[in-house]
C-alpha positions in Angstrom: 144.7 56.3 105.1 142.4 59.1 106.2 144.9 60.9 107.2 146.4 61.1 103.5 142.6 61.6 102.4 142.2 64.8 104.5 145.7 66.0 103.3 144.5 65.7 99.9 141.6 67.0 100.4 142.7 70.1 102.0 144.8 70.5 99.1 142.0 70.2 96.2 139.9 72.9 98.3 142.3 75.2 98.9 144.5 75.2 95.9 141.7 76.5 94.0 141.8 79.9 92.8 139.5 81.7 90.5 141.1 82.7 87.4 141.7 86.8 87.4 141.5 89.2 84.5 139.7 92.0 83.0 135.9 91.6 83.4 134.9 94.5 81.4 133.8 93.4 77.8 134.9 96.7 76.5 138.0 96.7 77.8 140.7 95.8 75.0 142.0 93.5 77.2 138.9 91.5 78.3 139.2 88.3 79.8 135.9 85.9 79.5 137.2 83.1 81.5 138.2 85.7 84.4 135.9 84.9 87.4 137.4 87.5 89.6 138.6 91.1 88.3 142.2 92.0 88.9 142.4 95.9 88.0 144.3 95.5 84.7 142.0 96.4 82.1 143.0 98.4 79.0 140.5 100.9 77.4 140.5 102.4 73.8 138.4 105.2 72.5 135.5 102.6 71.1 132.5 101.4 72.7 130.0 103.9 73.6 130.3 107.6 72.8 132.2 110.5 74.4 130.6 113.4 76.0 132.7 116.7 76.3 132.3 118.1 79.1 134.8 120.8 79.6 137.4 122.4 76.5 140.2 124.3 78.5 142.5 126.2 76.0 145.5 127.6 77.7 147.7 129.6 75.2 149.8 132.8 74.1 149.3 135.3 71.4 152.7 137.9 70.5 152.1 140.3 67.9 155.3 142.7 66.6 155.7 145.1 64.2 159.2 145.3 62.0 160.7 142.9 65.1 159.2 144.9 68.2 156.6 143.1 70.5 153.7 145.6 70.8 151.3 142.9 72.2 151.6 139.6 74.6 149.2 138.0 75.7 148.5 134.7 77.8 144.8 133.2 78.2 143.0 130.0 80.5 139.9 129.3 79.3 137.7 126.6 79.7 134.6 126.7 78.7 131.6 123.7 79.7 127.9 125.4 78.3 126.7 122.5 75.8 126.1 124.7 73.4 129.8 126.3 72.7 131.8 122.4 73.0 133.4 121.4 70.2 133.6 118.6 69.6 130.3 118.2 71.2 129.7 114.2 71.2 132.3 111.8 69.5 131.5 108.1 68.7 134.4 105.5 67.3 133.5 102.4 65.2 135.4 99.2 65.3 136.3 99.9 61.4 138.1 103.2 62.0 135.5 105.5 61.2 134.3 108.2 63.8 131.1 110.5 63.6 131.4 113.9 65.3 128.1 115.0 66.7 126.5 118.5 67.9 124.3 119.1 71.2 121.1 117.9 69.1 123.0 115.2 67.8 123.3 116.6 64.0 126.3 114.5 62.5 128.6 117.8 61.7 131.5 115.6 60.9 132.4 112.2 60.0 135.7 110.7 58.7 138.1 107.8 59.4 140.3 107.5 62.6 143.7 105.3 63.8 145.0 105.4 67.3 148.7 104.5 67.4 150.3 104.9 71.0 148.4 107.6 72.3 148.5 109.2 69.1 144.7 109.8 68.0 144.7 110.8 64.4 141.2 112.1 62.7 140.6 112.4 58.9 137.5 114.1 58.2 138.5 113.5 54.5 139.6 117.3 53.8 142.3 117.8 56.8 144.2 115.2 59.1 143.5 116.3 63.0 146.2 114.8 65.3 145.1 114.9 69.0 146.9 113.6 72.3 145.3 110.7 74.9 146.2 112.1 78.0 144.5 109.7 79.1 141.5 107.3 79.4 139.5 104.8 81.3 136.3 103.1 81.6 133.6 106.4 81.8 136.5 109.4 80.7 139.1 110.6 78.2 140.7 113.6 78.4 142.6 114.2 75.0 144.8 117.2 74.1 146.2 119.2 70.8 148.5 122.0 70.2 148.2 125.0 67.7 151.5 126.7 67.3 151.3 129.1 64.0 153.4 132.0 63.2 152.1 134.3 60.2 153.0 137.9 58.7 150.9 140.4 56.7 152.3 144.1 55.7 155.3 143.5 58.4 152.9 142.6 61.9 153.8 139.2 63.1 151.3 137.1 64.6 152.4 134.1 66.7 150.3 131.9 69.0 150.6 128.7 70.8 147.0 127.1 72.1 146.8 124.1 73.9 143.3 122.3 73.8 142.2 120.1 76.4 139.0 118.3 76.0 137.6 116.1 79.2 134.8 113.7 78.0 132.6 110.9 79.2 131.6 107.9 78.1 128.0 107.1 77.7 126.2 104.2 76.4 
C-alpha cells in the first residue's frame, strides 16, 4: 500500500506544471492565468506612447529635360535631433484615435488609425497616410513609408522615390 501511495504522490508532485503563456499585460495575447512567460507575447501600437529616436530617408531624385536626364542623385540621411524629428511622439489609443505631439508635448495632429496586418493607416481628416510596421516588440517599433512621385512642369520632369524609416521606443 505504501508503495502505491508513494507512486501516486510522485506523479502528483512532478506532473503539476506551471501554465505557460504571455505574462505581459500590454501584449495583445496576454494570458492572465499564465504563471510562466513562454516568450510568445505579441504587441500592437497601443499602450504607452512612442518617442521617435531616429528617422532615416533613403532615396533618389532624377531631373530630366525633354527626356534627357540632367541630374540623378541618391541620398541616405539619418536624423536624430529631437527638434527635427517628425513625428516626435505618437500615442495610439484603444478607441482607434491617435495624437501626434512635438518634442514640447504640443499636439500637432490627431485623427483615427487602423491596423490591418502590418499596414498602419493614419487618417487625420485631411489626408490618409499608409505606413508599414516593419517590426514591433514591447519596447521598439520601426515604421516605414514610401513616397514615389513624378511631376512635369514646362518640359522639366522630376521623379523622386524616397523611403522613410522611423525608429521609436515605447514609454509609459
